[in-house]
C-alpha positions as CSV (number, residue, x, y, z in Angstrom):
1,M,10.3,0.0,28.5
2,A,8.1,2.8,27.4
3,K,10.5,3.8,24.6
4,N,10.6,0.2,23.3
5,T,6.8,-0.1,23.1
6,K,6.5,3.3,21.4
7,Q,9.1,2.2,18.8
8,K,7.1,-1.0,18.1
9,K,3.9,1.0,17.7
10,D,5.7,3.4,15.2
11,I,6.9,0.4,13.2
12,G,3.4,-1.0,13.1
13,K,2.0,2.3,11.9
14,I,4.7,2.6,9.2
15,A,4.1,-1.0,8.1
16,T,0.3,-0.3,7.9
17,K,0.9,2.8,5.7
18,I,3.3,0.9,3.4
19,M,0.6,-1.9,3.0
20,V,-2.1,0.7,2.2
21,I,0.2,2.4,-0.4
22,V,1.0,-0.9,-2.0
23,L,-2.6,-1.9,-2.1
24,I,-3.6,1.4,-3.7
25,A,-0.8,1.1,-6.2
26,M,-1.9,-2.4,-7.2
27,M,-5.5,-1.2,-7.6
28,L,-4.4,1.7,-9.8
29,L,-2.2,-0.6,-11.9
30,S,-5.0,-3.1,-12.4
31,V,-7.4,-0.4,-13.4
32,A,-4.9,1.1,-15.8
33,A,-4.1,-2.3,-17.3
34,T,-7.8,-3.1,-17.7
35,L,-8.4,0.3,-19.5
36,I,-5.4,-0.2,-21.8
37,Y,-6.4,-3.7,-22.6
38,S,-10.0,-2.7,-23.4
39,L,-8.7,0.2,-25.6
40,V,-6.2,-2.0,-27.5
41,F,-8.5,-5.1,-28.0
């Protein structure tokens, strides 16, 4: 029982990390796209 709950907690932590990384990547991409757009046009 204890092992199962620990595994679920680990999966939750990993999922949270992945979500944070995805959000940061999206923010960086949007900032880069805005800069490129403002430079080109």
